[in-house]
RODREN-970071 format. One line per 2 residues: their letters; for each residue x, y, z of C-alpha. Coordinates in nm, 2 decimals. Example, Ala and Ser with C-alpha at 12.3 -4.5 7.8 and 13.67 -1.06 7.14 Angstrom:
BEGIN
AS> 1.23:-0.45:0.78; 1.37:-0.11:0.71
This chain:
BEGIN
XX> 15.87:11.28:10.66; 15.91:11.04:10.95
XX> 15.64:10.95:11.21; 15.84:11.11:11.49
XX> 15.80:11.45:11.33; 15.43:11.45:11.42
XX> 15.34:11.52:11.79; 15.17:11.25:12.00
XX> 15.06:11.02:11.72; 14.78:11.26:11.63
XX> 14.90:11.25:11.27; 14.84:10.88:11.24
XX> 14.50:10.90:11.40; 14.40:11.17:11.15
XX> 14.54:10.96:10.87; 14.33:10.66:10.98
XX> 14.02:10.88:11.01; 14.09:11.02:10.66
XX> 14.12:10.67:10.51; 13.80:10.56:10.68
XX> 13.61:10.86:10.55; 13.74:10.80:10.19
XX> 13.62:10.43:10.22; 13.28:10.55:10.34
XX> 13.26:10.80:10.06; 13.34:10.53:9.81
XX> 13.06:10.31:9.94; 12.81:10.61:9.92
XX> 12.93:10.67:9.56; 12.86:10.31:9.47
XX> 12.51:10.34:9.60; 12.46:10.66:9.41
XX> 12.59:10.49:9.09; 12.33:10.20:9.14
XX> 12.05:10.46:9.14; 12.19:10.64:8.83
XX> 12.23:10.31:8.64; 11.88:10.21:8.72
XX> 11.75:10.55:8.60; 11.61:10.61:8.95
XX> 11.60:10.94:9.13; 11.89:10.96:9.37
XX> 11.75:11.02:9.72; 11.82:11.36:9.87
XX> 11.93:11.19:10.19; 12.20:11.01:10.01
XX> 12.33:11.33:9.84; 12.34:11.50:10.18
XX> 12.53:11.21:10.33; 12.79:11.23:10.05
XX> 12.84:11.61:10.10; 12.86:11.56:10.48
XX> 13.14:11.30:10.44; 13.33:11.53:10.19
XX> 13.31:11.82:10.43; 13.44:11.60:10.71
XX> 13.73:11.49:10.49; 13.81:11.85:10.41
XX> 13.82:11.94:10.78; 14.05:11.64:10.86
XX> 14.28:11.73:10.57; 14.30:12.09:10.69
XX> 14.41:11.96:11.03; 14.67:11.74:10.87
XX> 14.80:12.04:10.68; 14.85:12.22:11.01
XX> 15.07:11.92:11.11; 15.29:12.00:10.81
XX> 15.18:11.71:10.60; 15.32:11.80:10.26
XX> 15.15:11.50:10.08; 14.83:11.70:10.07
XX> 14.98:12.00:9.88; 14.91:11.85:9.54
XX> 14.73:11.99:9.24; 14.48:11.71:9.26
XX> 14.37:11.81:9.61; 14.36:12.18:9.52
XX> 14.16:12.12:9.21; 13.91:11.88:9.38
XX> 13.83:12.11:9.67; 13.81:12.41:9.45
XX> 13.55:12.21:9.24; 13.36:12.11:9.56
XX> 13.34:12.48:9.66; 13.21:12.57:9.32
XX> 12.95:12.29:9.33; 12.83:12.41:9.67
XX> 12.81:12.77:9.53; 12.59:12.65:9.24
XX> 12.84:12.70:8.97; 12.80:12.37:8.80
XX> 13.01:12.44:8.48; 13.31:12.55:8.68
XX> 13.28:12.26:8.92; 13.26:12.01:8.63
XX> 13.57:12.15:8.47; 13.77:12.14:8.79
XX> 13.66:11.79:8.87; 13.77:11.67:8.52
XX> 14.12:11.83:8.58; 14.14:11.66:8.92
XX> 14.04:11.33:8.76; 14.35:11.36:8.53
XX> 14.56:11.33:8.85; 14.37:11.02:8.96
XX> 14.20:11.19:9.25; 13.98:10.91:9.40
XX> 13.65:11.09:9.41; 13.69:11.31:9.10
XX> 13.52:11.08:8.84; 13.23:10.99:9.07
XX> 13.18:11.36:9.14; 13.17:11.44:8.76
XX> 12.92:11.16:8.71; 12.70:11.28:8.99
XX> 12.70:11.64:8.89; 12.62:11.56:8.52
XX> 12.33:11.34:8.64; 12.19:11.61:8.86
XX> 12.22:11.87:8.58; 12.04:11.63:8.34
XX> 11.76:11.57:8.59; 11.72:11.95:8.64
XX> 11.71:12.01:8.26; 11.45:11.74:8.21
XX> 11.22:11.88:8.48; 11.24:12.23:8.33
XX> 11.16:12.08:7.98; 10.87:11.89:8.11
XX> 10.73:12.19:8.29; 10.76:12.40:7.97
XX> 10.57:12.14:7.77; 10.29:12.13:8.04
XX> 10.39:11.78:8.15; 10.35:11.69:8.52
XX> 10.58:11.87:8.76; 10.77:11.69:9.04
XX> 10.56:11.53:9.31; 10.64:11.79:9.58
XX> 10.55:12.09:9.37; 10.24:11.92:9.23
XX> 10.13:11.82:9.58; 10.14:12.19:9.69
XX> 9.95:12.30:9.38; 9.70:12.02:9.42
XX> 9.63:12.09:9.79; 9.59:12.47:9.71
XX> 9.34:12.39:9.43; 9.16:12.14:9.65
XX> 9.12:12.40:9.93; 8.98:12.65:9.68
XX> 8.73:12.39:9.55; 8.61:12.30:9.90
XX> 8.56:12.67:9.98; 8.35:12.71:9.66
XX> 8.14:12.41:9.74; 8.08:12.54:10.10
XX> 7.98:12.88:9.97; 7.73:12.73:9.72
XX> 7.58:12.50:9.99; 7.53:12.79:10.23
XX> 7.38:13.01:9.96; 7.14:12.73:9.86
XX> 7.03:12.66:10.22; 6.98:13.04:10.28
XX> 6.76:13.06:9.97; 6.53:12.79:10.08
XX> 6.51:12.89:10.45; 6.26:13.16:10.54
XX> 6.44:13.47:10.66; 6.47:13.52:11.04
XX> 6.27:13.85:11.01; 5.98:13.68:10.83
XX> 5.95:13.39:11.07; 5.82:13.60:11.36
XX> 5.60:13.79:11.12; 5.45:13.46:11.00
XX> 5.39:13.35:11.36; 5.24:13.69:11.44
XX> 5.02:13.67:11.13; 4.90:13.32:11.23
XX> 4.80:13.42:11.58; 4.57:13.71:11.47
XX> 4.39:13.47:11.24; 4.33:13.24:11.53
XX> 4.20:13.53:11.74; 3.99:13.66:11.45
XX> 3.84:13.31:11.41; 3.77:13.29:11.78
XX> 3.62:13.64:11.78; 3.42:13.58:11.46
XX> 3.26:13.25:11.58; 3.07:13.40:11.87
XX> 2.94:13.71:11.69; 2.65:13.54:11.51
XX> 2.49:13.44:11.84; 2.54:13.73:12.08
XX> 2.21:13.66:12.26; 2.31:13.31:12.37
XX> 2.47:13.42:12.70; 2.48:13.07:12.86
XX> 2.69:12.92:12.57; 2.87:13.25:12.51
XX> 3.15:13.15:12.75; 3.17:12.80:12.62
XX> 3.19:12.88:12.25; 3.51:13.09:12.27
XX> 3.68:12.81:12.46; 3.56:12.54:12.22
XX> 3.63:12.71:11.89; 3.99:12.82:11.95
XX> 4.10:12.46:12.03; 4.02:12.31:11.69
XX> 4.13:12.62:11.50; 4.45:12.62:11.69
XX> 4.51:12.26:11.61; 4.46:12.33:11.24
XX> 4.67:12.65:11.25; 4.97:12.50:11.45
XX> 5.08:12.26:11.18; 5.15:12.54:10.93
XX> 5.45:12.69:11.12; 5.59:12.34:11.19
XX> 5.56:12.24:10.83; 5.76:12.54:10.70
XX> 6.09:12.42:10.84; 6.03:12.09:10.65
XX> 6.20:12.20:10.33; 6.50:12.34:10.53
XX> 6.58:11.99:10.66; 6.58:11.83:10.32
XX> 6.93:11.95:10.21; 7.09:11.77:10.51
XX> 7.04:11.42:10.38; 7.21:11.48:10.04
XX> 7.41:11.16:10.02; 7.75:11.18:9.86
XX> 7.81:10.90:9.62; 8.06:10.65:9.77
XX> 8.40:10.68:9.59; 8.47:10.38:9.37
XX> 8.82:10.26:9.44; 9.04:10.12:9.17
XX> 9.19:9.78:9.20; 9.52:9.77:9.39
XX> 9.84:9.79:9.18; 10.00:9.46:9.11
XX> 10.34:9.40:9.28; 10.65:9.26:9.12
XX> 10.89:9.29:9.41; 11.02:9.25:9.67
XX> 10.86:8.91:9.74; 10.67:8.85:10.06
XX> 10.87:8.73:10.36; 11.19:8.85:10.20
XX> 11.49:8.84:10.44; 11.70:9.15:10.40
XX> 12.07:9.09:10.35; 12.18:9.45:10.30
XX> 12.16:9.72:10.03; 11.87:9.92:9.89
XX> 11.53:9.77:9.82; 11.34:9.87:9.51
XX> 10.96:9.83:9.54; 10.84:9.75:9.18
XX> 10.49:9.75:9.03; 10.34:9.65:8.70
XX> 10.32:9.95:8.47; 9.96:10.07:8.47
XX> 10.00:10.38:8.25; 9.88:10.61:8.52
XX> 9.72:10.95:8.45; 9.93:11.26:8.47
XX> 9.83:11.33:8.83; 9.86:10.97:8.96
XX> 10.15:10.80:9.12; 10.25:10.47:9.28
XX> 10.25:10.50:9.66; 10.44:10.29:9.91
XX> 10.24:10.29:10.23; 10.40:10.36:10.57
XX> 10.67:10.10:10.65; 10.59:9.97:11.00
XX> 10.86:9.79:11.20; 10.79:9.53:11.47
XX> 11.03:9.41:11.74; 11.08:9.06:11.87
XX> 10.76:9.10:12.09; 10.56:9.19:11.77
XX> 10.52:9.55:11.91; 10.52:9.83:11.65
XX> 10.82:10.05:11.75; 10.93:10.20:11.42
XX> 10.79:10.35:11.10; 10.90:10.51:10.78
XX> 10.67:10.77:10.61; 10.49:10.69:10.28
XX> 10.69:10.74:9.95; 10.54:10.80:9.60
XX> 10.67:10.80:9.25; 10.54:10.84:8.90
XX> 10.75:10.55:8.76; 10.65:10.20:8.87
XX> 10.95:10.16:9.10; 11.02:10.32:9.44
XX> 11.38:10.27:9.58; 11.43:10.28:9.95
XX> 11.80:10.31:10.05; 11.98:10.06:10.27
XX> 12.03:10.32:10.55; 11.66:10.30:10.63
XX> 11.67:9.93:10.70; 12.00:9.96:10.88
XX> 11.84:10.21:11.12; 11.54:9.99:11.18
XX> 11.76:9.69:11.25; 11.98:9.89:11.49
XX> 11.67:9.98:11.69; 11.58:9.61:11.75
XX> 11.32:9.58:11.47; 11.30:9.22:11.35
XX> 11.06:9.27:11.05; 10.89:9.54:10.85
XX> 10.53:9.53:10.71; 10.43:9.72:10.40
XX> 10.16:9.76:10.14; 10.10:9.99:9.84
XX> 9.83:10.17:9.65; 9.77:10.44:9.38
XX> 9.76:10.81:9.49; 9.62:11.11:9.31
XX> 9.83:11.42:9.34; 10.01:11.28:9.64
XX> 10.02:10.97:9.86; 9.78:11.14:10.11
XX> 9.49:11.08:9.86; 9.47:10.71:9.78
XX> 9.22:10.62:9.50; 9.27:10.25:9.49
XX> 9.25:9.94:9.71; 9.56:9.86:9.91
XX> 9.77:9.56:9.83; 9.78:9.27:10.08
XX> 10.04:9.32:10.35; 10.39:9.19:10.28
XX> 10.68:9.13:10.52; 11.05:9.20:10.51
XX> 11.25:9.02:10.77; 11.53:9.18:10.97
XX> 11.69:8.92:10.99; 11.39:8.68:11.00
XX> 11.02:8.74:10.90; 10.78:8.78:11.19
XX> 10.50:8.52:11.24; 10.19:8.72:11.31
X> 9.96:8.42:11.32
């Protein structure tokens, strides 16, 4: 079909857009393959980007089909997009079979799609097997369970503390009674002291005023001493938590200049406990004026390597960030609870490291 058969050159614009999308999809697949080969978890953001590009390609090809482009009416296209629909619907066996059939026709993204789908199925099976054997669940699920259990634990501690204080504090109804019981004794002492000398009228007026004052000074400390035990629970010092040593870093090296691609933050394997994980602290970006104008949230992983995809650094660089500062530690349950010292700060230059001295 000649170019003149397509109105206004819209066909060629769509073809160029389609080729650009396929090139972008191939780059995303290469990044996905690097994670799979390194036995690292493929980031959800990368998987979403791949699906977004594929959906855009599908929309562009549908527009080309409306322009009577017969080159898209091939078995490979039909099989690939049927497989993509089955994958989105959650029918992995059907999608895998259709992708394999599309691969026989050399469809460009068929083989990477089979590899990606198989890897995701294997990861899902491994997580189910670990959970059945009582092994640690993924970090997000474990974080929710840990926070729920921590909340229950705190409530129990508060209830025990309130009950213990209530047991040692005199009831509110007994306090006035004790005060009332104390005042009659003072009055009785005052009334009993003048009775042995009723005939001494000159000193009769002086003795009631003299005797209550010492008795009142002896009787007053008793009510003030009773709250003493109630104030003792307040200074119950909690033992200061003993932090573990910071994890030892393998890479990336300090003052690294980023040249593109994902960065894998690596640690020495410390054989952590089942509820512990390596935590990459918040990445903090600084512009040429050394002002902090960008950040990336903490990331945690059970294995001693945390990959951060290249798109994160591309975004930071596009926003005028010249360097990124980071450190790491060990978290318990999640990266919100750090149980170790933090490593010294390291710098990643975009494109040159900052000089903070």
